[in-house]
N, C-alpha and C positions, 0 to 999 in steps of 0.2 A: 453945704460942697466936696468931690470931688476934688479932687487937685488934681490928679492923672489922667480924669473927664478935657476936663480945657486944655490940657498941655497937648499940643501936636507931640506925641512923643511913638514916636516908633516902637519895635519891638525889636529885640534883645540876637543880632545876627552873631552868630558864625564863621569866626573863618573860613575859605577857604578851605580842604582839607590839602593835607603838605599831598605834595609827587614826585615819582620814586624816580622819576629823569628830572632831569638829570640829576648822576649822581655827588652826594659830596665830596672831596677832593679827595677827604680819604677815605671812600672806597679808588678813586683813580688808582691811590698812591697805592693801596694794596693790591690788587691789582697786577699793576706795575714788577711790584717782588716777593709777587710769588709766583709773575711769569718769567722774573731772571733767576728765580729756584729754581723754578722747574726744567726751567734748561742752563744752571748750573751741574743739578739733578743729575740729567743728562752727558752731560760734557763728565762730569770726574768717574763717573759710572764703564765710562766705554776710554778714557784715561785708564782708571782699573786697570782693566779690559784688555788692555795692548798688548798688557805686560806677558799677561799669563798665559796667553796666549802663545804667545810669543818664543816664553818658554819651554811649558810641557812642547812646542815645538823641538823648542833643539833637546831636551831631553828625555823625545823619540827618537828621534837619529841618537842619539851617544847610546842610548840603548841598544840600538837594534847595529852598533857604531864597535859598540865590544859582547855581545852575541858576536858578532865575526872572528878578534878574534879570540878568542878563545877554540871554535868551531873554523876555524877558516875551508866554510865555504862558503865560493864562492859563489852559487847562482839561489843563492839562501839569501845571502845582504843581498844582490839585486832582483830580486823576488821584495822580500823586506821593505826595501827603497822605496820603493814604485808603488806599492802599500801604502807609503806612510808620505809623501807624496802628494799621494788623490785625498788621504785624508785632512789633508796641513791643508791642502789647496781649500776644500769643501768645507771649512773653517770661514776660507779665508771671503772668500770668494759665492755669489748666492749657488745654491745647488741646480735650480732652472738653468744658467746656462754650463757648463762645466761637464752633469750627472754624465751630457753621454755622449762625451767626446769619449772618442780613442784616438789611438798610436799615435803617430807626431799631432793632426791635428791637435789633437789632446793639448801634448808638452808644449806648442810655439802659442797655443788658446793660454796657457801658463800663464809662461813667458811673458807677455802680453799686459791677461792682466792684474798679475802676485806684483808684478814690481820692484820688484828685489833683489838682487843680482843673479840674471835668466844662468841659465841648467844650456851647456853649450853643446852643440852637437854630439862631441864622439859622447858626453853622456842621458842625450836623448837616446843615440841610436843603440848604448850599455840599454837600459832600460827600456823600451821596445824590439828591444831579441833577443836580448840572451833568455835574461826570462820563462822561456818560450821552445831553445832549444835542450839536446838530452846531456851532450857530454860538450858543454864554451870552453873557448877557448877561451881565455881571458890571460890576461899578464897581471902581477904580480900592479906593472906603471899605471894601465886601465884605472884599478879597482881604482886607488891613494886616486887618481885623481878624479876620481864619481867620488869620495866617499868629500874629495874638498870642494870639488862643488855643488852636490847636497848642502857639509855646514855652509858657503856661503853665499845659498840659494837660502834658507834660514833664517843665518843672520840680517841679512839684507830687507825679509818679510817685511810689511809695511801696510798700515791696518790701517792708513789713511784712501788708497788702492782704492778702496772697498764698492763693491757694485752693491748691491744687493736694493 
């Protein structure tokens, strides 16, 4: 007589398969660390990029002013400063917000959006009117004031104010 036939034994039962949910605590920790790493890299890139933009803006303005000191052409200086301000603003504020604006509205929106030291009314008028006059009558004091205000505006640029 076979003892297996007499005893009421059940067949081998395997345990239930392991579920993928909920993950083990190690996976939760890994997910949180990955999110923190991604956020940290984003923050670091943003911090690294800010001084580069500001530095390149200062260098561009410095280059224009140095060129003016050699050629002493006031209309060319004003034209180049106006173009440089537009390029710099496009780097700090989204192109859709700023590209279509012209005239005084452009400069007022620029002062409001950038968050740096605003350009004064006299500087705005010089940048608006003088590039389009054949023989502009600009005093040396006005040029110096414009240069000072543009340099102050570039120095006051704040990358955190960006609206993209």
